[in-house]
C-alpha positions in Angstrom: -71.2 117.7 42.0 -71.4 117.7 38.3 -74.7 118.9 36.7 -76.0 120.2 33.4 -75.3 123.8 32.5 -78.0 126.3 33.2 -78.4 129.7 31.5 -77.7 131.4 34.9 -74.2 129.8 34.8 -73.2 131.8 31.8 -71.3 134.7 33.4 -69.6 132.4 35.9 -68.3 130.1 33.3 -67.2 133.0 31.1 -65.2 134.3 34.0 -63.7 130.9 34.7 -62.8 130.5 31.0 -61.2 134.0 30.9 -59.1 133.5 34.0 -58.0 129.9 33.2 -57.3 130.6 29.5 -55.2 133.7 30.5 -53.1 131.4 32.7 -52.8 128.6 30.0 -52.4 130.9 26.9 -50.1 133.8 27.8 -48.9 133.7 24.2 -52.3 134.7 22.7 -53.0 138.3 21.7 -55.6 140.3 23.5 -57.5 140.8 20.2 -57.7 137.1 19.7 -58.9 136.4 23.2 -61.5 139.1 23.0 -62.8 137.6 19.8 -63.0 134.1 21.3 -64.8 135.5 24.4 -67.6 136.8 22.2 -67.7 133.4 20.4 -67.8 131.5 23.7 -70.8 133.5 24.8 -72.7 133.7 21.5 -71.7 130.5 19.7 -69.8 127.8 21.6 -71.7 127.5 24.9 -75.2 127.8 23.3 -74.3 125.1 20.7 -72.5 122.6 23.0 -73.6 120.2 25.7 -72.0 121.7 28.8 -71.6 120.4 32.3 -70.4 122.3 35.3 -68.6 121.2 38.5 -70.3 122.8 41.5 -69.1 122.8 45.0 -71.2 124.3 47.9 -73.2 126.2 45.4 -70.2 127.6 43.5 -69.5 126.7 39.9 -65.7 126.2 39.7 -65.2 124.4 36.4 -66.9 123.2 33.3 -66.6 121.0 30.2 -68.3 121.8 26.9 -68.8 119.0 24.4 -69.5 119.2 20.7 -70.4 115.6 19.8 -67.4 113.6 21.1 -65.0 116.6 21.1 -64.1 118.7 24.2 -64.7 122.2 23.0 -63.6 123.6 26.3 -62.4 122.3 29.7 -61.6 125.0 32.2 -61.3 125.1 36.0 -61.0 128.2 38.2 -57.2 128.7 38.5 -57.5 128.8 42.3 -59.1 125.3 42.3 -56.9 123.6 39.7 -54.9 120.4 40.6 -57.7 119.2 42.8 -59.2 116.5 40.5 -62.0 118.8 39.1 -60.8 118.5 35.5 -60.4 114.8 35.9 -63.9 114.5 37.3 -65.3 116.4 34.4 -63.5 114.2 31.8 -64.6 111.1 33.7 -68.2 112.4 33.4 -68.2 112.9 29.6 -66.1 109.7 29.0 -69.1 107.7 30.2 -71.0 109.0 27.1 -68.4 108.5 24.4 -66.2 105.6 23.2 -63.7 108.1 21.9 -63.0 111.7 23.0 -61.0 114.2 21.0 -59.7 117.6 21.9 -57.5 120.3 20.4 -54.9 122.1 22.5 -52.3 124.6 21.6 -48.8 123.0 21.7 -47.6 125.9 24.0 -50.4 125.3 26.5 -48.3 123.6 29.1 -51.2 123.3 31.6 -53.6 121.6 29.1 -51.0 119.4 27.5 -49.8 118.1 30.8 -53.4 117.4 31.9 -54.5 115.6 28.8 -51.3 113.5 28.5 -51.5 112.5 32.2 -55.1 111.5 31.6 -54.1 109.3 28.7 -54.9 111.3 25.6 -52.6 110.5 22.6 -51.6 112.6 19.6 -53.6 112.2 16.3 -52.2 115.1 14.3 -51.1 118.8 14.5 -51.6 121.9 12.4 -50.7 125.6 12.2 -53.5 127.8 13.6 -53.1 130.6 11.1 -54.9 133.3 13.1 -52.5 132.9 16.0 -49.5 131.4 14.2 -49.5 128.7 16.9 -49.3 124.9 16.5 -52.4 123.1 17.6 -52.3 119.4 18.6 -55.3 117.2 18.1 -55.5 114.5 20.8 -57.6 111.4 21.3 -58.7 109.3 24.2 -60.0 105.8 23.4 -61.6 103.5 25.8 
């Protein structure tokens, strides 16, 4: 079931984020990841509209939206490829005509998911802090 985020979900989604991003972003430095973890807890999650995917009382994935942009879509690595990410995007797609997302070019997991779902390239840029290319993608209904 998909439901609205509750404050009591914070530690669980931070754990999911950390484990899933570690798998998807092996090219990112520990220092950068540590910085983003603090920002996730203190800035991104409190300032986004977040939904969690819960199964039998366990939160196993989440999507955080900032207006029509996916700020984060992460699923417990042990539960990936079971339709959870798709269900979360389907949920937020009902609320927006267009959805945008940024994903590192070297994130094979994220790129594969978004392209399979139907997202298309808008633009790309160099993320100076990581020296990685970021792709901006869009899904239009």
